[in-house]
N, C-alpha and C positions, 0 to 999 in steps of 0.2 A: 504494500499499499504506499501512498504517496502523500505526504502533507501538503495541504493546499489552502487557500484563502481567496474569498471572493472580492474582487476589487469595488463591491459595492459598499464595503466596509473601510474603503481608503479614498473616499471622495474629496478629502481635503489635500490629498497629495497628488502632485502631479504623476503622471503614470509611470515616467522612467524612474522617477525616485521612489514610487511605491513599489516597483518591481525589484529595485536594489534593496530595499529594506525587507522584503520578503526574503531575499536570497541571504541577507545578513542574518535573519533569524532562523535559518535552516530549511525553509520552505522549499519543496521541489516542484510544486504546481501552483499555478495561478488560474483561478476561475475568473476570466476577464468578462466584465459586463460592459458591453459597448454602451456609452452613455454620453450625455452632453459635456462631460469633462473628461472622458476617457475614451479617445477614438470614436467620437460621434459618427455613426455610419452614414450620415448624411452630409457630413462636413470635413470628414478627415481625408487628407491627400494621400496619394500612393506613396510620396516620400514619407510621410509620417508612419505608415503602415511598415515600410521596409525598416526604418529605424527601429520600431518596437520589435519586429521580427528578429533583426540583427541582436538587439539586447537580449531577448529571451534565450537565444542561442548561447551568447556569451555568459549569461548568468545560469544556464543549464536549467532552466524553468520549462516544464511542460505545461501545455496551456489548453483549456476546454474553454468554450464560449457559452455565457450565460444571456439570457435575454430577458431580464427582469427590470429593465430601466423604467423608472416610474412615469416621467413626463415627456420622454423622447418623442412620442407621437403626437400628444395632446397636451400642451402647457397647463391646461385648466382641469384635466381629468386624470386622475392617476390610473395607470395601467390600461388605458383605453385608446383606441378600439383594440378588440380581441377577436378570437375565432369565434366567440359566442355572439358577436355583435350581429343583429339581425340586418343591418345595412350592408348590401354586399360591397360597396365601395369601402367601408370600414374594414371589412375582413380583408379585402385586398390591400389596404395599407398595412395590415398587421403581417401578412404573408409576403409582403414587399420588405418588411423590416427583418422578418426571419431570413429572408434569401440575402439580404445585405450583410447580415450577422454571419451567415455560413459562408459568404464569399470571402469576407474578413478572416474568418477562421481558417480558411483555406490558405489564405495567404500568410497567415501566422504559423502555419504548421500545427493547427489544433487537431484535436482527434474526435471531440464530441461537441454537439450543440444541444443544449438543453432548452426546454421551453415548457410552457403551461397553457391550459385551454382558455382561461379566462372565466369571469364571473357571467353567469347567465341571468342577466338583469331583466331580460323580457322573455321568460319561459313561455313556450307555446308547443304546439304539435310539431313545430319544424326544429325544435331544439336538438333532439338526437341526431337529426341528419346533419345539422350544421356541425355539431361536434364531430361526427364521423368524417365529413368532408374537409373540415379545417384541419384536423389532425393528418388525416392521409395526404393532404396537399403539402403539409409542412414536412411530413417524412420523405415525400417525394423530392422536394426542392433541397433539401439538407443532403440527401444520398446523392443528389445529382452533383453536388460540390465536393463529394468524396468524404463526407463526415458522417458520423454515427448520430441520427437523432434520438434524443431521450427525453421523454414526457415525465415532468414533475408532478405529481399530484400536490395541490395546494389546498388548504383549508378554505372553504366557502366558494371554491370555483367548481366548475361543472365535473371536472376529475379532481375529487377532493381527497380520495382515500386509495389504498392498495387495492381495495375490492373493485373501486370504480375503474382503476387502471386496467385490472385483469379483465372486467366485462368488456371494456373498449377494446382491447387487445385481441380477444376472442372474436370480436365482430370484424375487426380489420385483417385479421389473418397475416398474410404476408406484407401488408401495408401498414402494420403496427409498428409503433416507435420501441425503442428500449426503455428502461425504467431509469429515472434520476430519482434516487430515495432521499429525501430529506428526513432524517431520523426524527428530528425534533416535531416534524408534523405529525408522525404517529403519536406523540404524546398529545399534541394540541386537539387532535381528532379524537383521541382515547380509543383507537381502533386496535390496539393490542400493546403487548410489552415490547418495547423498543430493543431490548436485548434479544428476545426471541426472535422478533421479526428481522434482525440483522443476521442471525444465525441462518434463517429460513431463506431469505431473500438476497443476501449479500452477493452470492456467486451469480445471480441473474442480472445484476446492475451494471448500467454503463458509467455511473457515478454516484457518489455519496455526498450529501450536505450534512453539517453537523453543527449543533449549536445547544446551549442549555434551553430547557423550556419547563413551564409548569403545566400540569395536566388539564387540558381544557381551555388552554389560553395561548393563542398564536402571537407570541411575542419572542423574537429572538433575543436570548440572554446570554451574557458572557458566562463563560464556565464558573460554576461556583454559585450563580444567582437563582438556579433553578433546581429542578430535580433528576437531571439527566444522570444516568449511571455511566460515565464515561469509561471507567475500567471494564464494565461488562459490555458496552458496546463495542469498544475497540478490539476486545478479545473475541467477541463473537464474529465480527467482520473478518478478522485474520482467520479464524476457524472455518468460516464459510468458504474460504478460497478466494475471496474478492481480493484483487490485486491492483485496482485502480486508484484514481485520486479519492482522497476524503478532504473536502473543502469546507473549513468553517466559514458560516455565513453570518455576519454581524453587521447588517447594513445599517443600524442605529448607533454604532460605535466609532465612527470616523473621526470624531473629535478627539478620541483617546487611542487612536490606532496603534502607536508604537508600544504601549502598554498591553493592548489587547493581543497583538501579535505575539509578544513575549509569553502571555499568559497561556495562549492556544498551544504555543509550540511547547511549553512546560508539560502541559496535559499529555500531549502526544508523545513526548520522550519519556514520560514516566510510565506509560502503559504500552508503547509499541516498541519491540526490540529493534535494533538497528539491523539492515540488510547483512546477512551472514551470521546471525546470532548474536547472542550477548544481552545484556539488560540494560 
């Protein structure tokens, strides 16, 4: 497994300085969220992308692409439009954003693009078809860029739980995405014991997100502020055979990012043996 961190928790740092900070703290992976302050997919230049790609190589940081920027599509409405937006033009804007992120990922040498379905704000008889069509279209465009699409269940969204993900995957068959599992979300939705779920589902995941959380409350907390069993989760993930990135996601902690990076790295070092064994 590879220790990672999401740049949505580094919003007060320039991207090059954020990447160097990650490397200085022993991180080997970055979950890059293209956003208005970090490689805005509507405004960044090919030269900027090339510079970041070169820096990632020099720092030996693997990269995955996250697509959870809050206001990059609409400055007045968080996370809108989505795949669940009834207006086809809104869905098209979301798909264009996902394609831009996938293209950016390909240029940076990324392996995975993670995405979510969105909140179904206007549920009707067409909602199930909108979900299937939107996810299948996202999978197709991400695969066309040579990356692995991974759908993340998000509390309150059309795909909120692992059961929702499994039902959709069965319906889509070969058009189904892989799973991006945010361990804290399982605690927020109270769908099962996070430690047991990591043991059961880890090997099937394209990416893992991690943070502290309290049962029934969707609030990404720094380690120690909630009830997450970090030793159990990390041990179970390793036992499951999962070997990909485990990226801490602390989007509300940018104002104290250096301290949080050190804290998360310490949790990791305490419970994940270094490659080749040892403690």
